[in-house]
N, C-alpha and C positions, 0 to 999 in steps of 0.2 A: 412519470414519475409524481408518486403519491407524497403530499407533504402536509403537515399540520399546520406549519406558518405559510402564511399566503404574502409571497413579496409583492410590493407595493412597487408598482413602475407605472410614469403614465408615457405611452407615447405622445411625441408630437403632431398638436394637433393646428392645422394653418385653415385659416375661413377665405376663402374663396367668395367675395361677392361678385355674380354680376348684373346685369343693367335690371334684370328680373328679380334681384335681389336672392337670386339661386344659391344656395350653401353648400361647398364639399368639403371633405375630409381629405386631409393629404396622411397616411398612414407607413409604417414600416422607417419612421428616420430613427437612426442611431439617436441613443436619449446619452446627454451628455452627462459625461461623471460627475455626480451630487460633490457638493464643497463642504458639506459638513459632517463628513465622516469621520470617526473617530479617529485621533494620532496615536499610535502604538507606542509603546517603546519598551525596551527590554528591562527588564526587572529582577532578572537571575538568571547565571549559569549555573548547570547543575553539571559538574564534572563527573566522570568514572572514570574510576582508578583499578575497580575489581580486575583483578587477571584473569578470571573466567570472562568477561569480557571484551579484555582489548588484547591485541595482538602485542609480540613485541617490541613491534616497532611505532605503536602506538594505534594502531587502526583498527577501526571496530569489529568484533567479531561477527557482529550482526547490525544490520543496515535499516532492519524495520521496526516503528515505532508503533509499540500497538496499546492495547487496555487494558486491564486484568479484569478480574471478577466486579469487581466496585467501580470500575469506570478511572481508574487512574493509568496516567502514563506508566508502560512497562515495557521492560526488553526479556525477550526468551533466546536463550541457548541450550541446545546439547550439550552435557557434558558426559560423553563415553571413556572409558581407558579401561585401567587393573586398581584397584588398593592396594594399600599395603601390607596384604595378604595374598596380592599377585592375582585375586579371584577378576574376571570382568564386571564392570557394572554400568547401568547406563542411568541417567536421570535426566529433567528439565529446570532450569534454572530459571526463576522469574526474578529480575529485580523492578520494583515497583517506586514511585516516586513518592512520597510521603507529602503531607500538607506542610513538613517542616524542612523539605526542602532535602530530604535524605534520601539512600537506596536501600530499601527494604526488602533483604535476599528471603525468598521461599523455594522451596524443593519439592518438586510435581511427582508425583508415579514414579518414585524410584524403585519401587519393588517388582513390579509391572511391567517396565521397561527393562531391569536387568531381566528380572526371565524371559523377557521376549529377544533379547540380541545377544544374550550369554555364549550362544554358540555360531554368530557372524563373527568376521572378521572384523578385527577397529578397523580397521584400516580401510576399510570396502564400507566404511558407515558415514553418513552425513545427513545432515537438516539443516538445509538452507531458511526452509523456510516455515516458521513457527506463526500461525495467524489467529486470531479471535476472530470465526466463524459468522457468518451474518446471523447462526440462530444462536450467537452466547457463548457458543462452546470455544474450547482450546483445540487447535489441530497442528499436527505436525506431517509435513514431509518427508519421509527418511525415502533416504536414497542408500542403496545395496551396491557396492562394486563388484564385479569377478572377474573370472582371468580365465580364461577358455584357454581348451587343451592348444589351440593353433599361436594362443601366446594373443591375440586381440580382446579387447574388454566389453561385458555386457553390462546392463543394469536392470532390475528391480526398482519396483516405485510403491512404498505402503501410506496412507494414508491413518494416521494415528488421530481417536477421537480420544481427547485425555479428559478423566475427572478428576478437576480439579480439590473434590472435597476428599474423595475416597483416593488410596491406590489404585487406581484400577484404569483400562483404555479399551478402547475397542479398534480395530484393525480392518482396511479395507485393503486387499490387493491389488493394484491396478493391472488389469490386461490391456496388452496393447495388439491391434492388428497388425502381420507381418505385409512384406508384398506379396506372399501367396497366400494371403487371406488367409493366413491360421491365426488363431490367437494365442497368445503367451503370456504370460508374465516376463517374460524379457524382452530387453529394446537396445539397438546397439544405441541410443542418443540418451544424451543427459541434458541436453540444452532444455534448461525451460527458463522463462521468461515473466511468467508471473504463477500464483498458485491461490484459488480463492474457493470457501465454500459458502456455498448458497443458504437460504435460510431453511430449504427444505432438507438440509446435508450433503446436498450435490457437490462432488469435489471438479473443480474446473482448473485444469491445466491450460498455458499459452505456451507452448516450445516447439523447437526446431526452426524457429524465425518464420513460422509458416500457418500454421496449426492451432486450432483451438478445441480442446476435449472436452466435450462433457463424460463423468462415468456414474454408474450404478452406481450409489453408495454400498448398496448389499452386495453386488455379485462382482464389484468391480470393472464391469464389461462396458467398453464405450457406447455411449448411449445414442450423443452425435455429435459430429466431426465437422468442421469447418475449416476449409481450406483455403477459400479465397477472405484472407485477412490480411489489412494494409499491412507491409515490414513498417512502418512506422510505430505502429502498434507494440512491436517488441524494442523498439530500439527508445522509446522513450516510456514515463511513467505513465498510468491510465489510470481510472477514476470507475468504479464500480457503484453504480448504484442499483434502484430495488429488480430492473429489469434491462436495464440499458450500461454500456460502455460510455467514456467522453474522455478523449485525448486532442491534444494539439497538434494539427498537420503543418508542420514546415512549410513540405509543398505548397498548400495552397493558404497558409498561414491563418486560418483561421482553428476553432475548435471545431470535431465532428462529434455526432452521438450517433451508436448503431447497438441496434438491436443484442442484449447480453447472449440468446439461446439461438439467434439464426445468425447474427452478424449483420444484416440486413441494414443498408446506411438510412437513419433516421432525421437527418438535417443538419446542418452547421447553424454554430451562432459565435459570438465574441464580441460583432463588429462596436459593440462602445467603447473596445481598449485601445487605447492608439495603438495602429500595426505595428510602430518601434518599439513597443511594449511588450508585445506578445510572445517575440523570440526568445526571450529567456527560459528556463526552466521549469516546468510546472508541477505541482503536488498537490495532492487528491486525500480527502478525507469524509466519511461518508459515517454517518449518526443511524445506525440500522433501526433506533426505535420510530424514527420518524422519517425516516431517508431524506433526510437532510444532510446535502453535500455542498463541500466548503472546495474551495479553489486558491492556489494560492503561487506566486511568484514574488523575487524581492520588490515589483513594482507594487504590488498588493493583496489583499485577503476578500476574495467575494464570494458570495452565496450562491447556490445555483438554485433558478427556479424557474415557474411556468407562467407566463400570464398568455392565457388564451390556447392558442397552439406553438406558440413563441418559446423557446429558451433561453433567458438572462440571466445575466450576471451582474448582482449589486454589490457595489465594492460597500465595505463595512470599514476598511481602514483608512485614513488619512492619507496625502501625497507625502511619501518621503519616508514613511513609516520602518520600511525595512530598507533603505539604501544602503547603509552605511554597514557591508559584509564583507568586507575586501580581506581575504583571506580565508575566508569560512567556505567549507564544502559543507553541502547540503546532502544529506542522506535521506530523510523523510520529515513529514509531517503530521501534527493533530490538532486538534482545536475542543476544548471542553466545553461544558454546556455553558458557562461562564463568555464562551468567544476570547478565551485566551488561548495562545499559540504557542504551541512546544514544537522546536527545531529538532532535530539528531542530527549534529553537528560535526565534524573536528575543526578545528582551528589552530593555526600558525604559531606554533608557542614562541618562533622567536630563538632568542639567546638564552630565556630565564632557566629552559630547563637545565640540570647539573649533569645527570647521568647519558639523556640520551638530546643533543644539542638539536636535532631535525624534529624530534618527537611531537606529534599534534598534541593539542585538546581535544579530544573525545567525551562529549557530554550534550548534554540539553538545555536549547537557550530556552525560556519563557519572555513572550512578550505581553502585554496586555495592554487596552486602552485607557484602566482606570489610575 
């Protein structure tokens, strides 16, 4: 993993002297957590009430916290339907968090997306994944659902690259290989666990709880397919680096690192975190400009780095910084350039909601070490 930052961590060294004055070094001992890490505190909660982002029961329409073009925390959703004149339309809505703590809305690719999907059935269109690619562009994975003559369903998938400054888009129609070996844009599966676009524009899908697919960005055909993927990578959050994927293995009770292209194992790490704290849900954020990855759970925030050939997690939050989160569901996490932490969450609203007694509070919590 490339990094511009050098993580400073010293392995414990024990000097053992023999009768001849010989000196030996003991390596690879787990390093204790430093006590000087900053104590994070909640400084604000930015509630989201916009109906475009919230379901009627208070649940979010998106569970992914992204960045806008300037690096601000942002949420993206597809809005598709019919306007007041009953004409079909489609557009991407961006809600970005301003420095004043307000949600600023922007419409993206309304004309071009409307033109593309106007002949598709609205009921069969969905876009769960709208992500900022490693190349800095905004991408969406659009799913088309169709009913076949025998009553079953089949699916098509397209990757859209949105031009946020101009109302235009580029589409890559994904091609799948069936059991008969033939290539088709149709598949009977719609189980997508993760979607990523790499720095060279390569779309990557994790699907069917079994395989990882890299697609050619020009033709949409499968470039590489890996079927030997641990099931835990589909059941848990995963972190994408420049050339690797990391995840926490509940079976081994340790973090594992795998090659992004081949899925081959590249070692494990995380012994410095107490075992009883490792079982909590983990979240990941990567700054693609320097490939610094952050790893978070309610026990703490860490920088991922390399010391020689060893992968290490350096804590940057003090003990107890994120412990008081009872009744909070975390969906996603983002770390800004100042290492403030943003958590996309739903909170239990209790009895204070007049219209919906059980409705939760959907929004973003910001934690700061200052």
